[in-house]
C-alpha positions as CSV (number, residue, x, y, z in Angstrom):
1,M,16.3,-15.2,68.3
2,I,14.3,-15.9,65.2
3,L,14.7,-19.3,63.7
4,E,14.7,-19.9,60.0
5,T,11.5,-21.8,60.2
6,E,9.6,-19.0,61.9
7,H,7.7,-16.5,59.8
8,L,7.9,-12.8,60.5
9,S,4.4,-12.1,59.2
10,T,1.4,-13.8,57.7
11,A,2.4,-12.5,54.3
12,D,5.7,-14.3,54.5
13,G,3.9,-17.4,55.5
14,A,1.5,-17.1,52.6
15,A,4.4,-16.6,50.2
16,S,6.2,-19.6,51.4
17,R,3.0,-21.7,51.1
18,L,2.5,-20.4,47.5
19,A,6.1,-21.4,46.7
20,G,5.4,-25.0,47.5
21,K,2.1,-25.2,45.5
22,M,2.8,-23.1,42.4
23,G,5.2,-23.3,39.5
24,D,7.5,-20.5,38.6
25,R,5.2,-19.2,35.9
26,Q,2.2,-19.1,38.3
27,R,4.2,-17.4,41.0
28,A,5.4,-14.8,38.4
29,H,1.8,-14.1,37.4
30,Y,0.7,-13.9,41.1
31,Y,3.4,-11.4,42.0
32,R,2.9,-9.4,38.8
33,A,-0.8,-9.1,39.7
34,Q,0.0,-8.1,43.3
35,H,2.4,-5.4,42.0
36,A,-0.3,-4.1,39.6
37,R,-2.8,-3.8,42.5
38,A,-0.2,-2.0,44.6
39,V,0.5,0.5,41.8
40,E,-3.2,1.1,41.3
41,R,-3.6,1.8,45.0
42,A,-0.7,4.2,45.0
43,R,-2.2,6.0,42.0
44,Q,-5.6,6.3,43.8
45,W,-3.9,7.7,46.9
46,E,-2.0,10.3,44.8
47,Q,-5.3,11.4,43.2
48,K,-6.9,11.7,46.7
49,T,-3.9,13.7,47.9
50,R,-4.2,16.1,44.9
51,A,-7.9,16.6,45.5
52,S,-7.3,17.2,49.2
53,E,-4.6,19.8,48.5
54,K,-7.0,21.7,46.1
55,I,-9.7,21.7,48.8
56,I,-7.3,23.0,51.4
57,A,-6.1,25.8,49.0
58,Q,-9.8,26.8,48.4
59,L,-10.4,26.9,52.2
60,V,-7.3,29.1,52.7
61,V,-8.7,31.5,50.1
62,L,-12.1,31.6,51.8
63,L,-10.5,32.1,55.2
64,G,-8.5,35.0,53.8
65,C,-11.6,36.6,52.5
66,F,-13.3,36.3,55.8
67,L,-10.3,37.8,57.7
68,E,-10.2,40.8,55.4
69,R,-13.7,41.9,56.4
C-alpha cells in the first residue's frame, strides 16, 4: 500500500518541493519551460527518425542492385 506521503518517483518529489517554494507564476513558468524542452526533444527525435528512414530506404535500393547482379 502506498501512503499519501510517499512519492512514486523523484520527479514527483521534486514537483512537491517546488510547490512549497515557488509561487503560482513561478511554477507556471517552470512547467512551461519543461514542456518546451520536451516538445523540442520530440521534434529532434522525429528528425532523427526521418533521417534514419531515408538511410534505410537507400540501403534497400543498394541491396536490390547487388542482388540483381
